[in-house]
C-alpha positions as CSV (number, residue, x, y, z in Angstrom):
1,M,147.6,103.9,282.5
2,V,147.0,108.0,280.5
3,G,147.2,106.7,277.1
4,D,150.4,104.5,276.3
5,G,152.8,106.5,277.4
6,F,151.8,107.1,281.3
7,R,151.4,104.8,283.8
8,V,150.7,107.3,286.6
9,F,149.1,107.4,290.3
10,N,146.5,109.8,290.5
11,M,147.3,111.5,294.4
12,V,144.6,114.1,293.6
13,P,141.3,114.2,293.9
14,G,141.3,110.8,295.4
15,R,141.5,108.8,298.9
16,G,139.3,111.9,300.4
17,I,141.1,114.8,298.6
18,T,139.2,116.9,296.9
19,K,139.1,119.6,294.7
20,E,138.0,122.1,297.2
21,R,140.5,120.8,299.6
22,M,143.6,121.2,297.6
23,S,142.3,124.5,295.8
24,P,144.0,126.1,293.6
25,F,145.5,122.3,293.1
26,L,142.8,119.9,291.0
27,L,144.7,117.4,289.8
28,L,148.1,115.3,290.4
29,D,149.4,112.7,288.1
30,F,152.5,111.1,289.5
31,N,154.4,108.4,286.7
32,A,156.5,107.0,289.0
33,E,160.0,106.1,287.8
34,Y,159.3,103.5,284.9
35,D,161.2,101.7,282.3
36,F,158.9,101.3,279.3
37,G,161.9,100.1,276.5
38,P,162.7,100.6,273.2
39,S,159.6,101.4,271.3
40,D,159.3,101.9,267.0
41,H,156.2,104.4,267.8
42,P,156.1,107.9,270.5
43,R,154.1,106.5,273.2
44,G,152.1,109.4,274.7
45,V,148.3,111.0,274.6
46,D,146.8,111.8,271.5
47,V,145.2,115.5,270.5
48,H,142.6,116.1,273.8
49,P,141.3,119.5,275.3
50,H,141.9,122.2,278.1
51,K,139.8,125.0,279.5
52,G,139.6,127.0,282.4
53,F,143.1,125.9,284.2
54,E,146.8,125.4,283.9
55,T,148.5,122.0,283.7
56,V,152.5,121.8,284.7
57,T,154.5,119.0,283.5
58,I,157.4,118.6,285.6
59,A,160.1,116.2,284.0
60,Y,162.5,114.0,286.1
61,K,163.7,111.1,283.9
62,G,162.6,111.0,280.4
63,S,161.7,113.3,277.5
64,V,158.2,114.4,276.6
65,A,158.0,116.6,273.7
66,H,154.3,118.5,272.7
67,H,152.4,120.2,270.1
68,D,149.1,122.4,270.5
69,S,146.5,124.0,268.2
70,S,148.2,127.8,268.4
71,G,151.4,126.0,266.5
72,N,153.5,125.7,269.9
73,S,155.9,123.0,270.2
74,G,158.6,122.2,272.3
75,V,160.3,118.9,274.3
76,I,160.6,119.0,278.1
77,H,164.2,117.2,279.6
78,P,165.0,116.2,282.6
79,G,164.8,118.9,284.9
80,D,162.8,121.1,282.9
81,V,158.7,122.7,283.8
82,Q,156.5,123.6,280.9
83,W,153.8,125.4,282.4
84,M,150.5,125.9,280.1
85,T,147.5,128.2,280.2
86,A,145.1,126.7,278.4
87,G,142.8,129.7,279.4
88,A,139.7,129.9,277.3
89,G,140.8,126.7,274.9
90,I,143.5,125.1,273.6
91,L,144.0,121.3,272.1
92,H,147.2,119.9,273.2
93,K,149.0,116.1,272.5
94,E,152.2,114.5,274.4
95,Y,154.0,112.1,273.7
96,H,158.0,111.0,274.3
97,E,160.2,112.7,272.7
98,E,161.5,110.5,269.4
99,N,165.1,109.8,270.7
100,F,163.7,108.7,274.1
101,S,161.1,106.6,272.6
102,K,163.5,104.9,270.4
103,T,166.1,103.9,273.4
104,G,164.1,103.4,276.3
105,G,164.6,104.0,279.6
106,P,163.7,105.6,283.2
107,F,160.4,107.5,282.9
108,E,159.7,109.6,286.0
109,M,157.4,112.7,285.4
110,V,154.6,114.6,287.4
111,Q,151.7,116.6,286.1
112,L,150.1,119.3,288.1
113,W,146.6,120.9,287.0
114,V,146.2,124.4,288.6
115,N,143.1,126.3,288.8
116,L,142.3,129.6,287.4
117,P,139.7,132.1,289.2
118,A,137.0,133.3,286.9
119,K,137.9,136.4,285.7
120,D,141.0,134.3,284.4
121,K,139.4,131.5,282.5
122,V,139.4,133.0,279.3
123,T,142.7,134.5,279.0
124,S,144.7,133.7,276.0
125,P,146.3,130.1,276.1
126,H,150.4,130.7,276.4
127,Y,152.7,129.0,277.3
128,Q,156.2,129.1,280.0
129,A,158.9,126.9,279.4
130,I,161.4,127.0,282.2
131,A,164.6,125.3,281.5
132,A,166.6,123.5,284.4
133,D,169.0,126.4,284.0
134,Q,166.4,128.9,285.0
135,M,165.3,127.6,287.9
136,G,165.7,130.0,290.9
137,K,168.3,127.4,293.0
138,V,169.0,127.8,296.5
139,K,172.2,125.4,298.1
140,L,170.7,124.0,301.3
141,P,173.6,124.4,304.0
142,Q,176.3,121.9,305.3
143,G,175.9,120.4,301.8
144,A,172.4,119.3,302.8
145,G,170.9,119.4,299.3
146,L,169.5,122.2,296.7
147,V,166.0,123.3,295.9
148,N,164.7,124.4,292.6
149,V,162.0,126.7,292.6
150,I,159.8,126.2,290.3
151,A,157.2,129.1,291.3
152,G,156.6,131.6,294.6
153,N,159.5,132.1,296.8
154,F,161.8,130.3,298.8
155,E,164.3,132.2,301.2
156,D,163.9,135.7,299.2
157,T,165.2,133.4,295.9
158,K,161.6,133.5,293.5
159,G,160.6,131.4,291.1
160,H,160.8,131.3,287.2
161,A,156.8,130.8,286.7
162,S,154.7,133.5,286.8
163,T,151.2,132.9,288.9
164,Y,147.5,134.0,288.6
165,T,146.8,133.4,291.9
166,P,149.7,132.9,295.2
167,V,151.0,129.7,294.3
168,N,154.9,128.0,295.8
169,V,156.2,124.8,294.1
170,F,159.1,123.6,294.9
171,D,161.6,120.8,293.9
172,I,163.7,119.8,296.4
173,K,166.9,117.3,296.6
174,L,168.5,116.3,299.5
175,E,171.1,114.2,300.6
176,K,170.9,111.3,303.3
177,G,171.1,113.0,306.3
178,G,170.0,116.3,305.2
179,R,168.1,119.0,306.6
180,T,166.0,121.8,305.6
181,D,162.8,124.0,307.4
182,F,161.2,126.4,305.6
183,S,157.2,128.7,306.2
184,L,154.6,128.1,304.2
185,P,151.3,130.6,304.9
186,R,148.9,129.1,307.4
187,T,146.2,130.0,304.6
188,H,147.5,128.1,302.2
189,N,146.4,124.0,301.5
190,S,150.2,122.6,301.1
191,A,151.4,119.6,300.7
192,I,154.5,117.4,299.7
193,L,154.9,114.5,297.4
194,V,157.9,112.0,298.4
195,V,158.8,111.6,294.7
196,N,162.2,109.4,295.7
197,G,163.9,108.0,299.0
198,E,162.5,108.2,302.6
199,I,162.1,111.5,305.0
200,E,161.2,112.7,308.2
201,V,158.2,115.4,308.2
202,N,158.0,117.4,311.3
203,E,159.4,113.8,313.3
204,E,157.3,111.5,311.6
205,L,158.5,109.3,308.8
206,V,157.4,109.1,305.6
207,K,158.4,106.1,302.3
208,E,158.7,106.4,299.4
209,H,155.9,107.9,297.0
210,S,153.8,108.9,300.2
211,F,151.3,111.9,299.4
212,I,151.2,114.3,302.9
213,L,148.2,116.7,303.1
214,F,149.5,119.3,305.9
215,R,146.2,120.4,308.2
216,N,145.7,124.4,308.1
217,D,147.2,124.8,311.6
218,G,150.7,125.7,311.5
219,E,153.4,127.4,309.0
220,E,156.7,125.7,310.0
221,I,158.0,122.6,308.1
222,F,160.8,120.9,309.6
223,I,162.3,118.0,307.0
224,R,165.1,115.3,307.3
225,A,166.2,112.8,304.7
226,T,166.7,109.4,306.4
227,E,167.8,108.8,302.7
228,K,168.9,110.2,299.2
229,A,165.6,112.2,298.9
230,V,163.1,113.8,296.1
231,L,160.2,116.1,297.0
232,L,157.9,118.0,295.4
233,V,156.1,121.2,297.7
234,L,153.1,122.6,296.8
235,S,151.5,125.3,298.4
236,G,148.6,127.9,297.4
237,E,145.9,130.2,298.5
238,P,142.7,128.2,297.8
239,I,140.8,130.0,294.8
240,N,137.2,130.6,296.9
241,E,134.5,129.9,293.8
242,P,132.4,127.4,292.8
243,I,134.4,124.0,290.9
244,A,132.1,123.0,287.9
245,S,134.3,120.5,285.9
246,Y,133.9,117.7,283.2
247,G,137.0,115.9,281.9
248,P,139.5,118.2,280.9
249,F,137.0,121.7,281.5
250,V,137.6,123.6,284.4
251,M,135.1,126.2,284.7
252,N,132.6,127.8,287.5
253,T,129.1,126.2,287.1
254,Q,127.4,123.4,284.8
255,E,126.5,126.4,282.0
256,E,129.9,127.4,281.4
257,I,130.9,123.5,281.2
258,Y,127.7,122.9,278.2
259,Q,129.0,126.3,276.9
260,T,132.4,124.9,276.7
261,F,131.2,121.6,275.0
262,E,129.5,123.9,272.1
263,D,132.9,125.6,271.9
264,Y,134.9,122.7,271.2
265,Q,132.6,120.9,269.1
266,A,132.2,124.5,267.0
267,G,136.0,124.4,266.5
268,K,136.9,127.4,268.3
269,F,139.8,125.6,270.1
270,G,141.4,125.3,267.0
271,T,142.8,122.6,265.1
272,L,145.0,119.9,265.6
273,D,146.4,116.5,263.4
């Protein structure tokens, strides 16, 4: 559990997959579908800091509300994405949206942490709120399915998110028997999370909730859904810089981590109740 509102599988880092191996992606937490039931208080994660990277929240089922120390707030509904650049430092809290808390129901989310290069780690915090109807959308041939392009480029359709380094994030929905093939740069670190369903990737069967990390020895990817499926495809150019991290802080040196603690304790991230 993360707080009392997110029941997650930590896909990255872990199981031999380091932050460096998945660069620029630092963390992938997957809240597979789970019914929390109704609650008289919104479950979630109380006030916590972030610095030096970006958080990307992808909502599949259920709704999440958030507030931060810059005065921003909002709700992430199913199909929406929130791309938060923590940059120089921010306080944040996120929790089940009030109406969803009261009724309960299926809850399914992904949170992804994306690193920032050293020159951008002190950029001013800001958000990109990407509603479901703002996504770049590609309808696959023969009714095979749909690709929501969150970031990067899929078949000349660009994602809405602006990124600091080259990154592709695709939400792919395939019908049973649906196929798609595409290329990802050999120089990128690339992976697929099978959110729902079962697929064949390059003729290998991959079951629901599996995480696939590709070797960097090819570019073509062939996918066929053996049953209706939802996939999250990640691809990014590695940031070849040292990673120094402690909890929600990601910098380049240990000295910068110590300075981040001092800044946080001095109240430089603002205040949030």
